N, CA, C and O atoms as CSV, one atom per row, in Angstrom:
chain,resi,resn,atom,element,x,y,z
A,1,UNK,N,N,25.696,40.785,-0.009
A,1,UNK,CA,C,25.176,41.749,-1.075
A,1,UNK,C,C,24.486,42.215,-1.108
A,1,UNK,O,O,23.490,41.690,-0.612
A,2,UNK,N,N,24.323,43.636,-1.711
A,2,UNK,CA,C,23.202,44.816,-1.486
A,2,UNK,C,C,22.435,45.268,-2.900
A,2,UNK,O,O,22.956,46.118,-3.622
A,3,UNK,N,N,21.495,44.808,-3.156
A,3,UNK,CA,C,20.837,44.788,-4.476
A,3,UNK,C,C,21.025,46.627,-4.149
A,3,UNK,O,O,21.126,47.251,-3.092
A,4,UNK,N,N,20.999,47.333,-6.491
A,4,UNK,CA,C,21.106,48.648,-6.253
A,4,UNK,C,C,19.894,49.145,-6.508
A,4,UNK,O,O,19.068,48.441,-7.089
A,5,UNK,N,N,19.509,50.817,-5.998
A,5,UNK,CA,C,18.486,50.941,-6.812
A,5,UNK,C,C,18.655,51.526,-7.556
A,5,UNK,O,O,19.769,52.049,-7.590
A,6,UNK,N,N,17.589,51.866,-8.749
A,6,UNK,CA,C,17.499,52.643,-9.549
A,6,UNK,C,C,18.212,54.183,-9.596
A,6,UNK,O,O,18.658,55.000,-10.403
A,7,UNK,N,N,18.011,53.999,-8.260
A,7,UNK,CA,C,17.443,55.759,-7.828
A,7,UNK,C,C,19.698,56.795,-7.936
A,7,UNK,O,O,20.294,57.855,-8.124
A,8,UNK,N,N,19.927,54.751,-7.510
A,8,UNK,CA,C,21.509,55.174,-7.479
A,8,UNK,C,C,22.667,55.187,-8.920
A,8,UNK,O,O,23.820,55.554,-9.141
A,9,UNK,N,N,21.463,54.503,-9.716
A,9,UNK,CA,C,22.278,54.417,-11.089
A,9,UNK,C,C,21.169,55.158,-12.605
A,9,UNK,O,O,21.251,55.197,-13.833
A,10,UNK,N,N,20.587,55.444,-11.955
A,10,UNK,CA,C,19.489,56.797,-13.212
A,10,UNK,C,C,20.239,57.571,-13.622
A,10,UNK,O,O,21.183,57.659,-12.837
A,11,UNK,N,N,20.397,58.510,-14.852
A,11,UNK,CA,C,20.390,59.584,-15.443
A,11,UNK,C,C,19.884,60.411,-14.531
A,11,UNK,O,O,18.753,60.396,-14.046
A,12,UNK,N,N,21.145,61.435,-14.230
A,12,UNK,CA,C,19.825,62.651,-14.053
A,12,UNK,C,C,20.232,63.758,-14.710
A,12,UNK,O,O,21.084,63.542,-15.571
A,13,UNK,N,N,19.733,65.370,-14.507
A,13,UNK,CA,C,19.630,65.712,-15.632
A,13,UNK,C,C,18.928,65.880,-16.597
A,13,UNK,O,O,19.153,66.802,-17.382
A,14,UNK,N,N,17.816,64.938,-16.771
A,14,UNK,CA,C,17.460,64.175,-18.459
A,14,UNK,C,C,16.991,65.633,-18.971
A,14,UNK,O,O,16.536,66.647,-18.442
A,15,UNK,N,N,17.310,65.250,-20.169
A,15,UNK,CA,C,16.769,65.853,-21.499
A,15,UNK,C,C,15.408,66.057,-22.113
A,15,UNK,O,O,15.074,65.295,-23.021
A,16,UNK,N,N,14.759,66.810,-21.795
A,16,UNK,CA,C,13.230,66.685,-22.505
A,16,UNK,C,C,13.233,67.371,-23.845
A,16,UNK,O,O,13.879,68.224,-24.453
A,17,UNK,N,N,12.120,66.526,-24.017
A,17,UNK,CA,C,11.065,67.746,-24.954
A,17,UNK,C,C,9.854,67.994,-24.604
A,17,UNK,O,O,9.298,67.392,-23.685
A,18,UNK,N,N,9.487,68.610,-25.071
A,18,UNK,CA,C,8.215,70.038,-25.111
A,18,UNK,C,C,7.119,69.078,-25.825
A,18,UNK,O,O,7.319,68.369,-26.812
A,19,UNK,N,N,5.968,69.217,-25.127
A,19,UNK,CA,C,4.844,68.209,-26.233
A,19,UNK,C,C,4.596,69.263,-27.605
A,19,UNK,O,O,4.017,68.717,-28.544
A,20,UNK,N,N,4.944,70.578,-27.782
A,20,UNK,CA,C,4.759,71.404,-28.827
A,20,UNK,C,C,5.896,71.567,-29.648
A,20,UNK,O,O,5.876,72.363,-30.587
A,21,UNK,N,N,7.163,70.689,-29.297
A,21,UNK,CA,C,8.614,70.864,-30.018
A,21,UNK,C,C,7.787,69.630,-31.410
A,21,UNK,O,O,6.905,68.786,-31.252
A,22,UNK,N,N,8.498,70.006,-32.591
A,22,UNK,CA,C,8.621,69.211,-33.848
A,22,UNK,C,C,8.952,68.285,-33.940
A,22,UNK,O,O,9.859,67.946,-33.180
A,23,UNK,N,N,8.516,67.480,-34.750
A,23,UNK,CA,C,9.501,65.618,-35.294
A,23,UNK,C,C,11.087,66.575,-35.319
A,23,UNK,O,O,12.152,66.401,-34.726
A,24,UNK,N,N,10.825,67.156,-35.865
A,24,UNK,CA,C,12.794,67.071,-36.420
A,24,UNK,C,C,13.568,68.253,-35.288
A,24,UNK,O,O,14.767,68.508,-35.398
A,25,UNK,N,N,12.475,69.069,-33.949
A,25,UNK,CA,C,13.751,69.839,-33.336
A,25,UNK,C,C,14.089,67.742,-32.292
A,25,UNK,O,O,15.163,67.233,-31.971
A,26,UNK,N,N,13.133,67.373,-32.178
A,26,UNK,CA,C,13.244,66.299,-31.093
A,26,UNK,C,C,14.447,65.483,-32.303
A,26,UNK,O,O,15.580,65.585,-31.832
A,27,UNK,N,N,14.453,64.931,-33.324
A,27,UNK,CA,C,15.209,64.463,-33.962
A,27,UNK,C,C,16.710,64.891,-33.554
A,27,UNK,O,O,17.553,64.045,-33.256
A,28,UNK,N,N,17.024,66.558,-33.569
A,28,UNK,CA,C,17.928,66.898,-33.514
A,28,UNK,C,C,18.596,67.161,-32.366
A,28,UNK,O,O,19.725,67.648,-32.428
A,29,UNK,N,N,18.110,66.931,-31.382
A,29,UNK,CA,C,18.342,67.290,-29.839
A,29,UNK,C,C,18.917,65.681,-29.857
A,29,UNK,O,O,20.071,65.523,-29.459
A,30,UNK,N,N,18.150,64.483,-30.305
A,30,UNK,CA,C,18.844,63.743,-30.032
A,30,UNK,C,C,19.702,62.701,-30.843
A,30,UNK,O,O,19.776,61.491,-30.630
A,31,UNK,N,N,20.362,63.471,-31.865
A,31,UNK,CA,C,20.774,63.272,-33.016
A,31,UNK,C,C,22.679,63.873,-31.534
A,31,UNK,O,O,23.638,63.338,-30.978
A,32,UNK,N,N,21.961,65.353,-31.704
A,32,UNK,CA,C,23.482,65.581,-31.239
A,32,UNK,C,C,23.803,65.151,-30.093
A,32,UNK,O,O,25.018,65.138,-29.896
A,33,UNK,N,N,22.849,64.621,-28.862
A,33,UNK,CA,C,22.910,64.313,-27.364
A,33,UNK,C,C,22.904,62.902,-27.876
A,33,UNK,O,O,22.860,62.017,-27.022
A,34,UNK,N,N,22.937,62.603,-28.978
A,34,UNK,CA,C,23.456,60.970,-28.545
A,34,UNK,C,C,22.307,59.828,-27.738
A,34,UNK,O,O,22.422,58.640,-27.436
A,35,UNK,N,N,21.258,60.761,-27.584
A,35,UNK,CA,C,19.949,59.578,-26.937
A,35,UNK,C,C,19.003,58.800,-27.899
A,35,UNK,O,O,18.863,58.747,-29.120
A,36,UNK,N,N,18.533,58.338,-27.037
A,36,UNK,CA,C,17.509,56.826,-28.352
A,36,UNK,C,C,16.253,57.308,-27.308
A,36,UNK,O,O,15.287,56.614,-27.625
A,37,UNK,N,N,15.968,57.990,-26.469
A,37,UNK,CA,C,14.783,58.747,-26.663
A,37,UNK,C,C,15.073,59.918,-25.477
A,37,UNK,O,O,16.024,60.330,-24.814
A,38,UNK,N,N,13.394,60.225,-25.673
A,38,UNK,CA,C,12.858,61.758,-24.493
A,38,UNK,C,C,11.568,61.230,-23.827
A,38,UNK,O,O,10.726,60.395,-24.154
A,39,UNK,N,N,11.708,61.876,-22.985
A,39,UNK,CA,C,10.393,61.902,-21.765
A,39,UNK,C,C,9.725,63.713,-22.600
A,39,UNK,O,O,10.104,64.865,-22.813
A,40,UNK,N,N,9.067,63.204,-22.699
A,40,UNK,CA,C,8.064,64.447,-22.912
A,40,UNK,C,C,7.426,65.386,-21.668
A,40,UNK,O,O,7.214,65.084,-20.494
A,41,UNK,N,N,7.307,66.068,-22.062
A,41,UNK,CA,C,6.812,67.017,-20.886
A,41,UNK,C,C,5.673,68.147,-21.172
A,41,UNK,O,O,6.071,69.061,-21.894
A,42,UNK,N,N,4.277,68.240,-20.710
A,42,UNK,CA,C,3.862,69.416,-20.741
A,42,UNK,C,C,3.181,70.091,-19.765
A,42,UNK,O,O,2.381,69.361,-19.180
A,43,UNK,N,N,3.210,71.289,-19.355
A,43,UNK,CA,C,3.174,72.102,-18.121
A,43,UNK,C,C,3.682,71.409,-17.106
A,43,UNK,O,O,3.158,71.127,-16.028
A,44,UNK,N,N,5.232,71.033,-17.715
A,44,UNK,CA,C,6.185,70.779,-16.443
A,44,UNK,C,C,5.752,69.197,-15.865
A,44,UNK,O,O,6.216,68.895,-14.766
A,45,UNK,N,N,4.998,68.323,-16.476
A,45,UNK,CA,C,4.943,67.650,-16.042
A,45,UNK,C,C,4.940,66.144,-16.697
A,45,UNK,O,O,4.059,66.081,-17.554
A,46,UNK,N,N,5.661,64.913,-16.550
A,46,UNK,CA,C,5.539,64.025,-17.835
A,46,UNK,C,C,4.343,63.657,-18.369
A,46,UNK,O,O,3.362,63.361,-17.686
A,47,UNK,N,N,4.387,63.662,-19.901
A,47,UNK,CA,C,3.005,63.043,-20.580
A,47,UNK,C,C,3.564,62.150,-21.704
A,47,UNK,O,O,2.767,61.757,-22.555
A,48,UNK,N,N,4.623,61.856,-21.771
A,48,UNK,CA,C,5.345,60.115,-22.216
A,48,UNK,C,C,6.679,60.804,-22.772
A,48,UNK,O,O,7.503,61.683,-22.522
A,49,UNK,N,N,6.281,59.659,-23.836
A,49,UNK,CA,C,7.780,59.363,-23.873
A,49,UNK,C,C,8.224,59.097,-25.743
A,49,UNK,O,O,7.412,58.846,-26.634
A,50,UNK,N,N,9.488,59.228,-25.869
A,50,UNK,CA,C,9.080,59.154,-28.083
A,50,UNK,C,C,10.632,58.747,-27.793
A,50,UNK,O,O,11.553,58.931,-26.997
A,51,UNK,N,N,10.219,57.956,-29.193
A,51,UNK,CA,C,12.015,57.549,-29.308
A,51,UNK,C,C,12.346,57.310,-30.725
A,51,UNK,O,O,11.563,57.062,-31.641
A,52,UNK,N,N,13.892,57.444,-30.770
A,52,UNK,CA,C,13.935,57.767,-32.051
A,52,UNK,C,C,13.662,56.702,-33.205
A,52,UNK,O,O,14.036,56.871,-34.365
A,53,UNK,N,N,13.029,55.684,-32.790
A,53,UNK,CA,C,11.586,54.612,-33.696
A,53,UNK,C,C,10.594,55.647,-34.302
A,53,UNK,O,O,10.384,55.956,-35.475
A,54,UNK,N,N,10.032,56.101,-33.094
A,54,UNK,CA,C,8.710,56.520,-33.507
A,54,UNK,C,C,8.912,58.230,-33.986
A,54,UNK,O,O,8.009,58.991,-34.334
A,55,UNK,N,N,10.430,58.547,-33.874
A,55,UNK,CA,C,11.107,60.031,-34.741
A,55,UNK,C,C,11.023,59.044,-36.518
A,55,UNK,O,O,10.220,59.340,-37.402
A,56,UNK,N,N,11.674,58.331,-36.582
A,56,UNK,CA,C,12.045,57.106,-37.511
A,56,UNK,C,C,10.995,57.368,-38.755
A,56,UNK,O,O,11.221,57.702,-39.918
A,57,UNK,N,N,9.400,57.009,-37.864
A,57,UNK,CA,C,8.066,56.055,-38.325
A,57,UNK,C,C,7.630,57.477,-38.892
A,57,UNK,O,O,7.428,57.625,-40.098
A,58,UNK,N,N,7.528,58.254,-38.210
A,58,UNK,CA,C,6.646,59.825,-37.969
A,58,UNK,C,C,7.250,60.343,-39.194
A,58,UNK,O,O,6.329,60.462,-40.002
A,59,UNK,N,N,8.706,60.824,-39.889
A,59,UNK,CA,C,9.130,61.288,-40.858
A,59,UNK,C,C,8.843,60.520,-41.774
A,59,UNK,O,O,7.960,60.863,-42.559
A,60,UNK,N,N,9.358,59.547,-41.897
A,60,UNK,CA,C,8.859,58.579,-43.127
A,60,UNK,C,C,7.697,59.188,-43.548
A,60,UNK,O,O,7.776,60.090,-44.382
A,61,UNK,N,N,6.506,58.802,-43.054
A,61,UNK,CA,C,5.232,59.184,-42.824
A,61,UNK,C,C,4.845,60.312,-43.844
A,61,UNK,O,O,4.401,60.414,-44.987
A,62,UNK,N,N,5.393,61.358,-42.462
A,62,UNK,CA,C,5.891,62.828,-43.561
A,62,UNK,C,C,6.164,62.879,-45.057
A,62,UNK,O,O,5.413,63.459,-45.841
A,63,UNK,N,N,7.270,62.248,-45.413
A,63,UNK,CA,C,7.997,62.072,-46.361
A,63,UNK,C,C,7.120,61.648,-47.696
A,63,UNK,O,O,6.925,62.122,-48.815
A,64,UNK,N,N,6.621,60.265,-46.804
A,64,UNK,CA,C,5.547,59.752,-48.153
A,64,UNK,C,C,4.316,60.282,-48.362
A,64,UNK,O,O,3.634,59.939,-49.327
A,65,UNK,N,N,3.836,61.356,-47.285
A,65,UNK,CA,C,2.617,62.131,-47.955
A,65,UNK,C,C,3.127,63.572,-48.805
A,65,UNK,O,O,2.502,64.160,-49.688
A,66,UNK,N,N,4.360,63.891,-48.269
A,66,UNK,CA,C,4.696,64.635,-49.259
A,66,UNK,C,C,5.070,63.966,-50.935
A,66,UNK,O,O,4.791,64.395,-52.055
A,67,UNK,N,N,5.597,63.101,-50.604
A,67,UNK,CA,C,5.583,62.484,-52.368
A,67,UNK,C,C,4.680,62.364,-53.128
A,67,UNK,O,O,4.843,62.623,-54.320
A,68,UNK,N,N,3.409,61.910,-52.600
A,68,UNK,CA,C,2.446,61.435,-52.514
A,68,UNK,C,C,1.108,62.653,-53.046
A,68,UNK,O,O,0.037,62.464,-53.623
A,69,UNK,N,N,1.888,64.113,-52.453
A,69,UNK,CA,C,0.889,65.390,-53.010
A,69,UNK,C,C,2.037,65.499,-53.775
A,69,UNK,O,O,2.540,65.975,-52.757
A,70,UNK,N,N,2.680,65.514,-54.347
A,70,UNK,CA,C,3.391,65.752,-55.363
A,70,UNK,C,C,3.644,65.543,-56.660
A,70,UNK,O,O,3.729,66.259,-57.658
A,71,UNK,N,N,3.793,63.875,-56.314
A,71,UNK,CA,C,3.435,62.792,-57.799
A,71,UNK,C,C,1.559,63.368,-58.182
A,71,UNK,O,O,1.103,63.751,-59.259
A,72,UNK,N,N,1.020,63.255,-57.160
A,72,UNK,CA,C,-0.923,63.527,-57.972
A,72,UNK,C,C,-0.858,65.293,-58.581
A,72,UNK,O,O,-1.739,65.697,-59.340
A,73,UNK,N,N,0.182,66.122,-58.167
A,73,UNK,CA,C,0.458,67.224,-58.419
A,73,UNK,C,C,0.725,67.407,-59.671
A,73,UNK,O,O,0.050,68.016,-60.501
A,74,UNK,N,N,1.994,66.725,-59.841
A,74,UNK,CA,C,2.869,67.078,-61.829
A,74,UNK,C,C,1.702,65.490,-62.002
A,74,UNK,O,O,2.649,65.152,-61.292
A,75,UNK,N,N,0.994,64.641,-62.147
A,75,UNK,CA,C,0.267,63.626,-62.855
A,75,UNK,C,C,-1.098,64.416,-63.089
A,75,UNK,O,O,-1.661,64.136,-64.148
A,76,UNK,N,N,-1.684,65.303,-62.321
A,76,UNK,CA,C,-3.260,65.811,-62.284
A,76,UNK,C,C,-4.548,64.982,-61.682
A,76,UNK,O,O,-5.776,64.940,-61.758
A,77,UNK,N,N,-3.261,64.254,-60.933
A,77,UNK,CA,C,-4.643,63.005,-60.276
A,77,UNK,C,C,-4.647,63.691,-59.035
A,77,UNK,O,O,-3.773,64.537,-58.848
A,78,UNK,N,N,-6.010,63.319,-57.619
A,78,UNK,CA,C,-6.272,63.190,-56.590
A,78,UNK,C,C,-6.399,62.444,-56.137
A,78,UNK,O,O,-6.700,62.489,-54.945
């Protein structure tokens, strides 16, 4: 029995995010293409990888910041 290589089973034509894409653009790509991870490229070179969990955490943090800002504005606190 021979061993398979990762080259034989890997995904080809991989979707990538550009380092300047917003978290919402990445979330839309992940949702529409039904993927959980995106390689992130800068100048056509791999820079990192982002997961759906990373995106969800960033969205939650962004929304919490907005909620706090609005709450402070409404209540007059800073």
